[in-house]
N, C-alpha and C positions, 0 to 999 in steps of 0.2 A: 304163199308160206310155198316154198320151195325144197326141194331134197336132192343131197348131194347124189349124183350119178356113181361116184366111186363108192362111198362105203352105204350110204341112204339115209344118214343123219338129217336133222334140220338144220338148213343153211341159217346163220344170222348175219344182220347188216354189221359192216365194217367201213369207215370212211378211210380212205388213201387220197390226201391232197383234197380235190374239190369233187371227186367220183367218188359215189358210195357204191361199194361192194358186197354182195353176199359172199360169205366165206364160209369154210368148214372147219372144223378141228384136225381133219387129216390133211389140210394144207389145199385143198381145192377151192378155188374162187370162181364168181361169174359175174360179169359187168351186168348192171341192171340199167336198162335205157327208160326204163320211167323212174319216178320217183319214189322210193320206198317210203310207205306210212305203215309208221310204229303205233300202236295203241296200249295204254295201260288201263287198267280197270281197277278201283280202289274200293272197298267197302266199306258202308258207312260205319261209324262208330256207335257203340249202344251208349245210351246215357246211364249213368249209374245214378240212382236214387238213395238217398242218404234218410234213413228212418230214425228220428229221434224222440225224444218223449213227447216234445211239443206236436208234431206229426200222427203221434201214436193215439192222441186223444180224439183224431177225427176218422180213427179207422174203425171198421166195423166189427162188431163182436157176435161170438155166437156161444150157444152153451155147450162146451165139448171140455171132455176132462184131460188135465196134462197127464202127461206119460210118467212125468218125473215128481210133482209135488202134490197130484190130484185134484188141484182147483179145476172146479167147474166152467169157468169163463176164460175166453180166448180169443185175441184178435185174429183176423185172417185175411187173407188176399190169395189170388190166382196169378199164376203167369204162365206164359206159353214156354215152356223151355224144351220141348222136343219138335218134331216136324210138324208142319200146320194140319195134317192129318190124322195127330194125336191130341186125345184131350188135355187140357191144361192141367197143370200141377197146383194144388191147393198148399198153400203156406199157413202154418198156425204159429200163435206166439202167445206164450201164458201171460196172463195180466198180472198174476203175482209175483213170478219167478223168472220171468224172461226167456224161458225155455223154448225154442224153435224146434217145429217137427214139420215134415210134409206127408202129404197124401196124394197118391197117383191117381 
């Protein structure tokens, strides 16, 4: 990575014919003697899980009161929603009315 000696900005690669130059927005350009290697990192995409009535039957249940209908049974699962040094978030879904809530 090179910085422009005129304005101090980061210089980006530009192609002019067969030469690759490092150029700045202020107009300064620098001929690079070696090849310029550009790298790009791409984050992985998270998979979405679809929870339907068939998959709910295999989910674990707990004895917990629903805040909406006061039914005493709910499905539960946990998921890491914050940084890895933070505890998991627990999610609950009422068996009767399908209301969802979470506990941090």
